VOBA-1610 file (N, C-alpha, C; in pm, whole numbers, padded with zeros to 5 digits, always signed):
BEGIN
Met+08841+10697+10230Met+08906+10519+10222Met+08791+10400+10228Gly+08720+10398+10259Gly+08616+10291+10289Gly+08585+10256+10135Ala+08577+10333+10056Ala+08576+10299+09879Ala+08681+10272+09854Phe+08783+10252+09905Phe+08895+10170+09867Phe+08888+10027+09836Tyr+08834+10007+09961Tyr+08805+09840+10075Tyr+08700+09769+09954Leu+08587+09834+09934Leu+08509+09808+09835Leu+08546+09744+09685Lys+08627+09844+09655Lys+08635+09852+09542Lys+08775+09758+09536Arg+08829+09712+09652Arg+08967+09655+09587Arg+08947+09532+09771Gly+08831+09449+09720Gly+08795+09313+09852Gly+08916+09254+09906Asn+08996+09216+09771Asn+09091+09094+09807Asn+09202+09177+09913Met+09235+09336+09902Met+09298+09362+09933Met+09250+09425+10137Ala+09124+09443+10122Ala+09033+09443+10318Ala+09098+09425+10416Arg+09167+09345+10397Arg+09235+09296+10562Arg+09352+09373+10536Arg+09455+09438+10472Arg+09540+09525+10522Arg+09562+09676+10437Gly+09645+09790+10471Gly+09635+09884+10421Gly+09690+09885+10282Ile+09690+09973+10252Ile+09811+10028+10135Ile+09940+10080+10125Phe+10004+10024+10031Phe+10130+10058+09976Phe+10173+10089+09930Ile+10265+10169+09921Ile+10277+10281+09846Ile+10419+10336+09857Thr+10521+10312+09721Thr+10678+10339+09707Thr+10685+10461+09650Phe+10797+10530+09658Phe+10861+10606+09592Phe+10971+10566+09554Glu+10991+10617+09425Glu+11185+10581+09358Glu+11183+10699+09246Gly+11321+10701+09241Gly+11382+10763+09211Gly+11550+10843+09175Ile+11611+10868+09090Ile+11764+10867+09093Ile+11786+10996+09229Glu+11876+10971+09218Glu+11908+11060+09336Glu+11895+11261+09299Gly+11831+11348+09357Gly+11768+11454+09316Gly+11656+11482+09299Ala+11554+11394+09258Ala+11391+11346+09229Ala+11300+11424+09285Gly+11381+11434+09434Gly+11211+11479+09525Gly+11169+11361+09559Lys+11210+11247+09610Lys+11125+11096+09681Lys+11126+11184+09792Thr+11213+11222+09889Thr+11174+11253+10004Thr+11047+11341+10085Thr+11111+11404+10032Thr+10973+11565+09946Thr+10867+11522+09902Gln+10862+11457+09812Gln+10689+11438+09820Gln+10655+11289+09850Ser+10721+11197+09937Ser+10651+11129+09991Ser+10611+11209+10136Gln+10682+11264+10171Gln+10670+11367+10307Gln+10494+11444+10292Arg+10480+11492+10156Arg+10373+11567+10129Arg+10276+11445+10096Leu+10263+11372+10094Leu+10154+11245+10068Leu+10127+11200+10187Ala+10238+11185+10245Ala+10200+11148+10423Ala+10134+11271+10428Thr+10122+11400+10442Thr+10086+11476+10512Thr+09904+11494+10434Ala+09938+11482+10309Ala+09793+11507+10259Ala+09735+11338+10312Leu+09750+11275+10321Leu+09704+11130+10366Leu+09625+11114+10494Gly+09757+11273+10619Gly+09644+11200+10730Gly+09754+11142+10800Pro+09896+11225+10886Pro+09995+11157+10919Pro+09925+11021+11060Lys+09813+11066+11129Lys+09807+10937+11174Lys+09763+10827+11139Lys+09711+10830+11007Lys+09669+10681+10917Lys+09788+10677+10821Val+09907+10727+10890Val+10001+10708+10767Val+10091+10664+10862Val+10211+10506+10804Val+10352+10481+10841Val+10471+10560+10705Leu+10507+10658+10780Leu+10635+10717+10692Leu+10765+10633+10740Thr+10837+10569+10619Thr+10945+10475+10625Thr+11074+10503+10530Arg+11141+10482+10526Arg+11264+10412+10400Arg+11364+10304+10437Glu+11406+10315+10273Glu+11562+10174+10279Glu+11646+10220+10199Pro+11740+10221+10246Pro+11747+10090+10355Pro+11702+10176+10517Gly+11635+10122+10565Gly+11652+10159+10710Gly+11535+10146+10783Gly+11479+10259+10842Gly+11355+10232+10919Gly+11305+10178+11050Thr+11397+10099+11101Thr+11418+09967+11244Thr+11536+10045+11256Arg+11532+10003+11417Arg+11680+10018+11472Arg+11802+09947+11372Ile+11777+09845+11348Ile+11850+09733+11274Ile+11898+09763+11133Ala+11741+09799+11061Ala+11768+09824+10914Ala+11892+09979+10919Glu+11850+10070+10983Glu+11902+10142+10994Glu+12012+10202+11025Arg+12108+10072+11141Arg+12262+10056+11118Arg+12315+10029+11015Ile+12287+09905+10941Ile+12280+09857+10815Ile+12294+09975+10708Arg+12188+10086+10746Arg+12218+10234+10614Arg+12341+10269+10665Asp+12404+10309+10778Asp+12495+10401+10773Asp+12608+10316+10732Leu+12622+10162+10738Leu+12721+10073+10683Leu+12691+10107+10549Phe+12622+10116+10498Phe+12619+10136+10341Phe+12674+10230+10295Leu+12605+10354+10336Leu+12580+10474+10269Leu+12751+10534+10296Thr+12833+10449+10402Thr+12936+10562+10450Thr+13130+10447+10388Ser+13071+10348+10311Ser+13189+10287+10395Ser+13219+10260+10202Asp+13367+10335+10181Asp+13380+10333+10099Asp+13428+10175+10026Gly+13471+10170+09852Gly+13522+10058+09812Gly+13396+09954+09867Ile+13293+09955+09858Ile+13178+09821+09862Ile+13178+09829+09720Thr+13123+09663+09695Thr+13102+09621+09633Thr+12908+09594+09590Pro+12914+09576+09423Pro+12765+09593+09429Pro+12681+09477+09510Met+12801+09348+09477Met+12687+09263+09521Met+12723+09246+09719Thr+12761+09345+09790Thr+12806+09302+09935Thr+12669+09427+09942Glu+12648+09529+09856Glu+12509+09615+09855Glu+12429+09562+09870Leu+12405+09441+09777Leu+12273+09395+09692Leu+12244+09318+09888Leu+12351+09243+09953Leu+12334+09168+10032Leu+12263+09267+10184Leu+12350+09348+10145Leu+12339+09457+10308Leu+12158+09497+10286Ile+12119+09544+10190Ile+11979+09561+10102Ile+11926+09477+10189Ala+11944+09385+10150Ala+11800+09246+10138Ala+11834+09229+10288Ala+11917+09262+10421Ala+11913+09177+10517Ala+11818+09348+10590Ala+11869+09450+10517Ala+11818+09562+10608Ala+11638+09564+10558Arg+11586+09527+10428Arg+11467+09467+10381Arg+11396+09425+10485Thr+11456+09258+10501Thr+11383+09146+10575Thr+11359+09212+10701Gln+11450+09294+10739Gln+11389+09338+10885Gln+11268+09415+10880His+11334+09517+10818His+11187+09615+10793His+11074+09605+10774Val+11046+09474+10683Val+10928+09386+10617Val+10846+09379+10736Asn+10933+09265+10820Asn+10878+09187+10888Asn+10856+09302+11019Glu+10935+09373+11106Glu+10954+09487+11210Glu+10845+09575+11178Leu+10832+09681+11080Leu+10757+09788+11064Leu+10671+09760+10929Ile+10676+09707+10838Ile+10600+09718+10741Ile+10470+09673+10692Arg+10480+09550+10693Arg+10367+09439+10760Arg+10262+09463+10862Pro+10343+09491+11002Pro+10273+09481+11104Pro+10179+09653+11069Ala+10235+09689+10973Ala+10147+09864+10974Ala+10057+09801+10841Leu+10112+09719+10784Leu+09966+09681+10666Leu+09842+09610+10771His+09904+09538+10832His+09779+09474+10906His+09695+09493+10979Ala+09762+09631+11030Ala+09662+09717+11119Ala+09597+09817+11040Lys+09594+09822+10896Lys+09527+09885+10786Lys+09548+10043+10823Arg+09697+10036+10784Arg+09761+10160+10758Arg+09853+10190+10654Thr+09814+10305+10603Thr+09940+10273+10481Thr+10029+10323+10481Val+10108+10268+10415Val+10278+10290+10449Val+10320+10352+10321Ile+10384+10460+10347Ile+10511+10532+10229Ile+10618+10487+10258Cys+10654+10450+10156Cys+10831+10432+10188Cys+10974+10468+10051Asp+11047+10515+10085Asp+11115+10580+10000Asp+11245+10508+09979Arg+11173+10421+09863Arg+11292+10352+09814Arg+11242+10191+09860Phe+11229+10058+09764Phe+11193+09930+09797Phe+11250+09903+09679Ile+11233+09788+09674Ile+11236+09645+09587Ile+11325+09726+09397Asp+11188+09801+09342Asp+11255+09838+09253Asp+11421+09950+09241Ala+11398+09964+09374Ala+11539+10020+09371Ala+11701+09962+09357Thr+11682+09834+09409Thr+11725+09715+09395Thr+11809+09707+09231Val+11705+09693+09146Val+11690+09623+09063Val+11738+09759+08968Ala+11755+09873+08967Ala+11835+09981+08945Ala+11930+10017+08968Tyr+11963+10014+09123Tyr+12078+10051+09113Tyr+12182+09901+09171Gln+12139+09840+09213Gln+12229+09671+09168Gln+12268+09647+09092Gly+12186+09611+09037Gly+12129+09527+08864Gly+12136+09627+08731Tyr+12129+09751+08719Tyr+12152+09853+08586Tyr+12318+09891+08631Arg+12283+09943+08751Arg+12444+10036+08790Arg+12571+09932+08868Gly+12495+09835+08907Gly+12571+09734+08983Gly+12652+09564+08845Gly+12548+09629+08774Gly+12576+09465+08725Gly+12541+09346+08708Ile+12437+09308+08795Ile+12410+09168+08881Ile+12357+09122+08832Asp+12257+09042+08824Asp+12176+08901+08699Asp+12038+08977+08763Leu+11943+09023+08652Leu+11782+09111+08766Leu+11747+08982+08787Gly+11751+08849+08723Gly+11691+08746+08770Gly+11708+08698+08923Phe+11866+08701+08983Phe+11892+08689+09109Phe+11817+08789+09171Ile+11854+08891+09136Ile+11762+09051+09286Ile+11623+09011+09257His+11591+08977+09155His+11420+08919+09183His+11432+08865+09284Gln+11460+08725+09276Gln+11504+08639+09315Gln+11475+08655+09474Leu+11572+08736+09503Leu+11637+08795+09629Leu+11542+08882+09699Asn+11480+08940+09595Asn+11380+09043+09625Asn+11290+08934+09715Arg+11254+08854+09632Arg+11072+08800+09703Arg+11168+08705+09809Ile+11256+08687+09832Ile+11321+08635+09966Ile+11264+08741+10066Ala+11357+08834+10037Ala+11391+08964+10189Ala+11223+08998+10223Thr+11135+09006+10151Thr+10990+09066+10138Thr+10866+08966+10180Asp+10932+08813+10154Asp+10840+08695+10146Asp+10717+08738+10069Gly+10784+08808+09947Gly+10685+08815+09812Gly+10609+08947+09816Leu+10626+08986+09937Leu+10547+09150+09964Leu+10592+09231+09847Thr+10464+09321+09714Thr+10496+09390+09678Thr+10450+09518+09667Pro+10507+09649+09655Pro+10394+09785+09688Pro+10230+09794+09580Asp+10160+09825+09606Asp+10067+09833+09601Asp+10043+09961+09457Ile+10129+10077+09477Ile+10144+10158+09349Ile+10274+10225+09430Thr+10345+10247+09340Thr+10462+10289+09284Thr+10509+10439+09201Phe+10533+10524+09272Phe+10577+10661+09170Phe+10709+10656+09133Val+10737+10651+09024Val+10886+10714+09005Val+10912+10828+08937Leu+11017+10967+09011Leu+11016+11061+09007Leu+11101+11053+08829Asp+11042+11121+08762Asp+11146+11056+08626Asp+11212+11249+08603Leu+11386+11244+08617Leu+11428+11375+08585Leu+11537+11301+08523Ser+11665+11372+08446Ser+11782+11355+08406Ser+11890+11380+08482Pro+11981+11259+08504Pro+12156+11292+08620Pro+12173+11450+08637Glu+12195+11518+08497Glu+12241+11637+08547Glu+12156+11739+08627Ile+12002+11720+08590Ile+11926+11808+08678Ile+11932+11801+08800Gly+11935+11598+08818Gly+11889+11571+08957Gly+12038+11641+09005Leu+12150+11584+09008Leu+12267+11633+09079Leu+12306+11768+09068Ser+12245+11853+08973Ser+12249+12025+09000Ser+12144+12068+09079Arg+12050+11994+09145Arg+11946+12035+09271Arg+11977+12010+09383Gln+12080+11923+09471Gln+12159+11866+09514Gln+12261+11978+09528Gln+12371+11995+09432Gln+12427+12078+09463Gln+12364+12209+09509Gln+12274+12286+09438Gln+12225+12409+09488Gln+12153+12447+09614Gly+12094+12277+09639Gly+12048+12350+09810Gly+12124+12240+09903Gly+12221+12235+09836Gly+12344+12216+10024Gly+12302+12135+10040Val+12218+12017+09968Val+12233+11859+10019Val+12368+11763+10073His+12366+11711+10184His+12429+11618+10176His+12457+11505+10114Arg+12562+11517+10022Arg+12614+11358+09946Arg+12672+11235+10002Asp+12581+11180+09961Asp+12647+11034+10027Asp+12751+10978+09945Arg+12850+10865+09941Arg+12906+10803+09843Arg+12801+10801+09719Leu+12731+10778+09709Leu+12599+10709+09621Leu+12577+10835+09480Asp+12570+10966+09586Asp+12589+11091+09517Asp+12685+11135+09426Arg+12807+11106+09516Arg+12959+11147+09430Arg+12986+11043+09341Glu+12916+10966+09279Glu+12992+10846+09163Glu+12911+10914+09009Ser+12990+10885+08951Ser+13001+10958+08785Ser+12846+10944+08771Leu+12888+11068+08679Leu+12750+11063+08559Leu+12693+10936+08501Glu+12762+10851+08436Glu+12763+10773+08407Glu+12683+10698+08446Ser+12699+10669+08594Ser+12651+10542+08710Ser+12523+10630+08721His+12493+10768+08718His+12343+10780+08764His+12243+10745+08634Gln+12314+10776+08523Gln+12241+10770+08397Gln+12201+10594+08367Lys+12279+10535+08470Lys+12240+10406+08422Lys+12149+10329+08525Val+12116+10428+08702Val+12022+10414+08745Val+11902+10429+08687Arg+11910+10550+08621Arg+11783+10589+08557Arg+11737+10518+08453Glu+11837+10423+08376Glu+11739+10354+08240Glu+11690+10273+08379Gly+11725+10179+08443Gly+11689+10086+08515Gly+11525+10116+08559Tyr+11553+10233+08643Tyr+11357+10322+08678Tyr+11272+10275+08526Leu+11292+10346+08392Leu+11281+10360+08315Leu+11219+10226+08226Ser+11336+10109+08252Ser+11284+10021+08214Ser+11205+09924+08281Val+11206+09957+08488Val+11136+09853+08557Val+10974+09909+08533Ala+10978+10083+08490Ala+10852+10121+08506Ala+10766+10080+08377Lys+10834+10025+08233Lys+10761+10028+08162Lys+10693+09839+08153Ala+10762+09762+08242Ala+10781+09626+08295Ala+10669+09645+08393Asn+10627+09715+08449Asn+10515+09748+08511Asn+10391+09856+08507Pro+10335+09858+08427Pro+10301+09956+08381Pro+10153+10001+08508His+10109+09830+08539His+09947+09864+08586His+10030+09916+08762Arg+10171+09881+08807Arg+10148+09941+08959Arg+10280+10038+08952Ile+10337+10075+08847Ile+10419+10160+08900Ile+10389+10313+08752Lys+10381+10463+08840Lys+10340+10578+08804Lys+10448+10633+08764Leu+10458+10679+08629Leu+10616+10752+08621Leu+10506+10890+08607Ile+10623+10964+08706Ile+10588+11115+08716Ile+10720+11201+08655Asp+10636+11302+08569Asp+10771+11430+08547Asp+10841+11478+08661Ala+10902+11455+08689Ala+10948+11552+08823Ala+11084+11674+08777Thr+11011+11712+08651Thr+11136+11848+08600Thr+10934+11976+08660Gln+10868+11887+08718Gln+10785+12051+08740Gln+10799+12082+08810Ser+10752+12185+08910Ser+10729+12254+09018Ser+10758+12109+09131Pro+10811+12160+09260Pro+10701+12050+09367Pro+10557+12031+09348Asp+10493+12173+09320Asp+10376+12210+09379Asp+10287+12050+09248Ala+10351+12090+09131Ala+10278+12019+09009Ala+10305+11867+09022Val+10446+11842+09085Val+10464+11662+09120Val+10373+11649+09164His+10341+11728+09324His+10264+11641+09432His+10145+11639+09338Ala+10059+11726+09314Ala+09925+11713+09216Ala+09931+11605+09171Ala+10001+11564+09021Ala+10005+11470+09020Ala+10043+11326+09061Ile+10056+11354+09183Ile+10064+11194+09235Ile+09975+11213+09317Leu+09914+11281+09380Leu+09741+11284+09423Leu+09661+11218+09306Ala+09674+11311+09213Ala+09561+11287+09099Ala+09610+11089+09078Glu+09693+11035+09093Glu+09726+10902+09018Glu+09666+10810+09162Tyr+09734+10875+09275Tyr+09657+10824+09427Tyr+09502+10812+09374Gln+09447+10919+09383Gln+09314+10892+09418Gln+09182+10837+09288Asp+09294+10790+09153Asp+09208+10709+09103Asp+09260+10569+09075Tyr+09353+10519+09158Tyr+09386+10399+09210Tyr+09304+10374+09302Val+09257+10465+09407Val+09167+10458+09558Val+09067+10443+09497Trp+08962+10519+09410Trp+08864+10551+09398Trp+08843+10427+09260
//
């Protein structure tokens, strides 16, 4: 890991910030956990959005269980949770030179509340900057697959389905389009991973991208 700080001296003052993104059923949670294990749990802070802190987790419960919630309400709730998350957990961990792995972050807001919810992308980017005080992930893995496959995986795996999971196929397609768009716009930060592969193959691809970034 020392070589990382030598190569990227401008980041020597803090740890590396990694995020995982993708549609429902893409395997983000599984792959973020596997990467954390591979890098060494003592060196890694594994967290999620919305959530990660006591206050943000309470907002998460409200976010995922409230029927009839509007996209703008979603956006403002997420921004509030993210502000708490960044200030209470993410920044302190990075300053302690720990690696932070987060299941969803700013790109999810663009994909879900922007492309799915129809909120102006410029406004979302501005609110993201305010909520994070300018913090951006160092590397983001977008696990890509079709909504049909993702939803089928959830059903076959008996995964509890929240209100987002139960939305229309068209809604999930819009989210995927959003992720593909942000990946195209940020090729140096975002690594697009084929999530139709086996979990082992996906993990290997993620490790290869991570090692290339670090070294």
